[in-house]
C-alpha positions in Angstrom: -0.3 -0.3 -0.2 3.1 2.2 0.6 3.7 2.3 -3.6 0.0 3.5 -4.4 0.0 6.5 -1.2 3.9 7.3 -2.6 2.4 7.2 -6.3 -0.7 9.1 -5.4 1.5 12.0 -3.3 3.9 11.8 -6.0 0.9 13.2 -9.2 -0.8 15.4 -5.9 2.7 17.2 -5.9 3.2 17.2 -9.6 -0.6 18.7 -9.9 -0.2 21.4 -7.6 3.5 22.5 -9.6 1.7 23.0 -12.6 -1.2 25.1 -11.5 1.3 27.5 -9.5 3.3 27.5 -12.6 4.3 30.8 -14.1 5.8 31.2 -17.5 9.7 32.6 -16.8 10.0 36.4 -17.9 10.9 36.6 -21.8 14.8 36.2 -22.3 14.3 38.3 -25.6 14.9 42.3 -25.5 15.6 41.5 -21.3 17.8 44.6 -21.0 15.1 47.0 -22.5 12.0 45.8 -20.7 12.8 47.5 -17.8 13.3 51.0 -20.1 10.2 50.6 -21.8 8.0 53.6 -21.1 11.4 55.8 -21.5 12.5 54.3 -25.3 8.6 54.6 -26.1 8.4 57.9 -24.8 11.7 59.5 -26.9 10.6 57.5 -30.1 7.1 59.3 -29.6 9.0 62.6 -28.7 11.1 62.1 -32.0 14.2 61.0 -31.0 16.3 59.1 -33.3 17.0 55.0 -32.7 21.3 56.4 -32.8 20.4 58.6 -30.0 18.3 56.5 -28.0 21.0 53.8 -28.0 23.6 56.4 -27.0 20.9 57.4 -23.9 20.6 53.4 -23.0 24.9 53.2 -23.4 25.2 56.0 -20.8 23.4 53.5 -18.1 25.3 50.4 -19.1 22.7 48.9 -21.8 24.6 48.4 -24.9 22.1 47.2 -27.7 22.0 48.1 -31.6 20.3 49.9 -33.5 18.0 47.2 -35.2 17.4 45.6 -31.9 15.8 49.3 -30.8 14.1 48.8 -34.1 12.4 45.5 -33.0 11.7 46.1 -29.8 9.9 49.5 -30.3 8.3 47.6 -32.7 7.3 44.2 -31.0 6.2 46.5 -28.3 3.7 48.8 -30.2 2.8 45.3 -31.9 3.4 46.4 -35.3 4.7 43.8 -37.6 6.9 44.3 -40.5 6.6 42.4 -44.4 7.5 39.4 -45.2 11.1 40.3 -47.1 10.0 39.3 -50.7 13.2 37.3 -52.7 13.9 38.8 -55.7 14.6 36.3 -58.7 16.7 36.9 -61.4 15.8 36.1 -65.1 18.8 35.3 -66.8 17.5 34.5 -70.9 19.9 34.2 -73.0 19.6 35.3 -76.9 16.4 36.3 -76.9 15.6 39.3 -79.4 12.7 42.0 -79.0 10.2 40.1 -81.2 8.7 42.3 -84.3 6.0 44.6 -84.5 3.6 45.4 -86.9 4.5 49.3 -87.4 8.1 48.5 -88.0 9.1 47.2 -92.1 10.4 44.2 -93.2 14.7 44.3 -93.3 15.8 45.4 -96.5 17.2 42.8 -98.9 21.2 42.4 -98.3 22.8 44.5 -101.5 25.1 43.1 -104.8 28.5 44.5 -102.1 27.1 42.9 -99.4 27.3 39.5 -100.9 30.9 40.2 -102.0 32.4 40.4 -98.7 33.7 37.3 -96.8 31.6 35.5 -94.9 32.5 36.5 -90.8 34.4 34.3 -89.2 32.9 31.3 -87.1 32.8 32.3 -83.3 35.2 31.2 -80.9 35.2 28.3 -79.4 34.5 28.7 -75.2 37.7 27.7 -73.5 41.5 27.7 -73.8 43.1 29.2 -76.7 44.8 26.5 -78.3 47.7 27.3 -80.7 47.3 25.4 -84.5 50.3 23.5 -85.0 50.3 23.5 -88.6 50.0 27.4 -88.3 54.0 26.9 -86.9 
């Protein structure tokens, strides 16, 4: 019987601990929470984030400007819009489509036909000497 009593005692103590549990204060912005009213008041008066940071540094609270901005947004209940990822379009070799308003290209002139054909494009990669030309 002592085992059953021991289990029920443990369960009762655990349930009491669950009822009296209070969550710990958040550690995020823990240094700024005691000065919340002053920071909000400074910002409402038009103080810059840099000035607020310097004033906090005088009382040995060293935080960055971004941290102060996030703290103010969290305190004021503002949410920042999600960042959009830029997608780049790497489309090569696409030429503009001819419009109906543009005239067709003129036919080649006879002088253009006598010119030698353009050299073939160089291939990518290292340039290797032709042994027949050495």
